[in-house]
C-alpha positions in Angstrom: 63.5 237.6 54.6 60.6 239.2 56.1 59.8 237.1 59.4 56.2 238.7 60.0 53.5 236.6 58.4 55.7 233.6 57.7 55.7 230.1 59.2 58.7 228.6 60.9 59.5 225.1 62.3 61.5 224.8 65.6 62.5 221.4 66.5 63.3 220.9 70.1 61.4 224.2 70.6 59.6 223.0 74.0 62.8 224.1 76.0 66.4 225.5 75.8 67.7 227.1 72.6 64.8 225.9 70.7 62.1 227.5 73.1 64.0 230.8 73.0 64.2 230.9 69.2 60.5 229.9 69.0 59.5 232.9 71.3 61.7 235.3 69.6 60.3 234.4 66.0 56.9 234.8 67.4 57.7 238.1 68.8 58.7 239.2 65.4 55.4 238.1 64.0 56.1 234.7 62.8 53.9 231.5 63.0 55.7 228.9 64.8 55.3 225.1 64.6 57.0 223.4 67.7 58.1 219.8 67.1 59.3 218.1 70.2 59.0 214.9 72.2 58.0 216.8 75.3 54.1 217.0 74.7 53.0 218.9 77.9 55.8 221.5 77.6 55.8 221.9 73.7 51.8 222.3 73.9 52.2 224.9 76.8 54.7 227.0 74.9 52.7 226.7 71.5 49.9 228.0 73.4 51.6 231.1 74.7 53.3 232.0 71.6 50.2 231.6 69.4 51.5 228.6 67.5 51.0 224.9 67.0 52.6 221.9 68.6 53.4 218.4 66.9 54.9 215.6 68.9 57.8 214.5 66.8 60.8 212.2 66.9 62.9 213.9 64.2 64.5 210.7 63.1 61.1 209.3 62.1 60.0 209.9 58.6 56.4 210.1 59.3 56.6 212.1 62.4 58.9 214.9 60.4 56.4 214.9 57.5 53.6 215.6 59.9 55.5 218.5 61.1 56.0 219.8 57.7 52.5 219.4 56.6 51.2 221.1 59.7 53.4 224.0 58.9 52.3 224.3 55.3 48.6 224.2 56.5 49.3 227.5 58.5 50.7 229.5 55.8 54.1 230.0 53.7 56.7 227.9 55.4 59.8 229.8 55.2 62.0 228.7 58.0 63.4 225.5 59.9 65.4 225.7 63.0 66.8 222.3 64.2 67.5 222.3 67.8 66.4 218.9 68.8 69.3 216.7 70.2 70.7 214.6 72.8 74.3 214.8 74.6 75.3 211.7 76.1 78.8 211.1 77.6 80.7 207.9 77.3 84.4 207.1 76.8 85.5 204.9 73.9 86.8 202.5 76.6 85.7 203.2 80.1 85.3 201.2 83.5 82.6 198.9 82.2 84.3 198.3 78.8 83.9 199.3 75.2 81.5 202.3 74.4 78.1 201.3 73.8 77.4 200.9 69.9 73.6 201.4 70.7 74.2 204.8 72.3 76.7 206.0 69.6 74.0 204.9 66.9 71.3 206.6 68.6 73.3 209.8 69.0 74.1 210.0 65.3 70.4 209.0 64.5 68.8 211.7 66.6 71.4 214.6 66.0 72.5 214.0 62.6 70.0 211.9 60.7 67.2 213.8 62.5 68.5 217.1 61.3 68.9 216.0 57.8 65.4 214.4 57.9 63.8 217.7 58.8 65.9 219.6 56.2 65.2 217.5 53.2 61.3 217.6 53.9 61.2 221.2 54.9 63.2 222.0 51.7 60.8 220.1 49.5 57.9 222.1 50.8 59.8 225.3 50.5 60.9 224.6 46.9 57.1 224.8 46.1 56.9 228.5 47.4 56.3 231.5 45.4 60.0 233.3 45.7 60.3 236.4 47.6 61.4 239.6 45.7 65.1 238.3 46.4 64.1 235.2 44.8 64.4 233.3 48.3 62.0 230.6 49.0 63.2 229.6 52.5 66.1 229.2 54.9 67.1 226.6 57.3 69.4 226.6 60.5 70.8 223.6 62.2 72.6 223.5 65.5 76.3 221.9 65.8 78.4 222.6 68.7 82.0 223.8 69.3 82.4 220.1 70.3 82.4 219.4 66.5 85.9 220.9 66.7 87.2 220.8 70.1 85.4 217.4 71.4 86.1 216.6 74.9 86.8 213.1 76.8 83.7 211.3 76.7 82.1 213.1 73.5 83.1 210.9 70.7 79.3 210.1 69.7 78.3 213.8 70.3 81.2 215.2 68.5 80.8 212.9 65.5 76.9 213.8 65.3 77.7 217.6 65.4 80.8 217.2 63.1 78.4 215.6 60.6 76.1 218.6 60.7 79.1 220.9 60.2 80.1 218.7 57.1 76.8 218.8 55.4 76.0 222.5 55.7 77.8 223.6 52.5 76.8 220.7 50.3 73.0 221.1 51.1 73.4 224.9 50.6 74.8 224.2 47.0 72.0 221.4 46.4 69.5 223.8 47.2 70.6 227.2 45.7 68.8 226.6 42.5 65.6 226.4 44.6 66.5 229.8 46.3 66.7 228.0 49.7 69.8 228.8 52.0 71.3 226.5 54.8 73.3 227.6 57.6 74.6 226.2 61.1 75.2 227.7 64.4 78.0 226.2 66.7 77.0 227.2 70.2 79.7 227.1 73.0 78.9 226.7 76.7 75.1 227.7 77.0 72.7 227.7 79.9 70.4 225.0 79.1 68.0 222.9 81.5 70.5 220.2 81.8 73.3 222.5 82.7 71.1 224.6 85.2 70.7 221.2 87.0 74.3 221.3 87.9 75.8 222.8 91.3 76.3 226.7 91.0 79.9 226.3 91.5 80.2 224.0 88.4 78.2 226.6 86.5 80.3 229.3 87.5 83.6 227.5 86.6 82.2 226.9 83.1 81.4 230.3 82.6 84.7 231.6 83.8 86.3 229.4 81.0 84.7 231.6 78.3 87.2 234.3 77.4 84.7 237.3 76.8 82.0 237.7 77.8 82.7 235.4 80.8 79.2 234.0 81.1 77.1 231.2 79.9 75.4 231.7 76.5 71.6 232.1 76.8 68.6 231.0 74.4 68.3 234.6 73.6 71.8 234.8 72.4 71.1 231.8 70.1 67.7 233.2 68.9 69.2 236.6 68.0 71.7 235.0 65.7 69.0 232.7 64.1 66.8 236.0 63.5 69.7 237.7 61.8 70.5 234.7 59.7 66.9 234.6 58.4 67.0 238.3 57.8 70.2 238.5 56.0 70.1 236.6 52.7 73.8 236.7 52.0 74.4 234.2 54.8 74.5 230.8 53.3 76.5 227.6 53.5 78.3 228.8 56.6 78.9 227.7 60.2 79.0 230.4 63.0 80.7 229.6 66.1 78.7 231.3 68.9 81.0 230.8 71.7 82.5 233.9 73.3 86.1 232.6 71.8 86.1 229.4 73.9 88.2 226.5 73.1 87.4 223.5 75.0 90.1 221.7 76.9 90.2 217.8 76.7 88.0 217.5 79.9 
């Protein structure tokens, strides 16, 4: 896929992994639609990179459709990157009793249902594209986590939501093969995000030291570089790539 001149949707693009990806795709000549709940930050990033911003709850059908409609109005929609998500922590049974069912449901709704909601609507639009010379009409990337495999204490809801993203990667790719649309997932390890950078420096250092090599926190640029490669390499399809420096999470 040639990124230059194409339109890409990045959910969660106002900060963290999404922002890094939006900026890198824009540098490659892509037109970016940022979909996020953070209006002020999202509008600012979109203005900086010459893109557009749409306030979006990814689990809401009307919001998601508005994002896709905006993207299509700007040109040929060829890419979606799902980075929007939440990461609550609560034990199945803790000091205050059983895990909140509402919190579990919200995590699944935002992370898993929200990702699928964006995928299905973006894919519907991409399927109408005139194919590239390779036969491709688009490609999509979702964000799982190493917690899908190595979930830690307190991560039942988060791990379940990310495990669902892993589980739907291949069947979606198979569903959309006839349309010339690829579907991939990235499973990041310990990455430097606004939430993590709010922790004490010694905590950040300890997390970084747990990564075998390179012994550092992942960066939005690390994620963005892989996302760009996935878009440009049309043999990548139906797979989950761990981007984690070989870390395997301990129970806590």
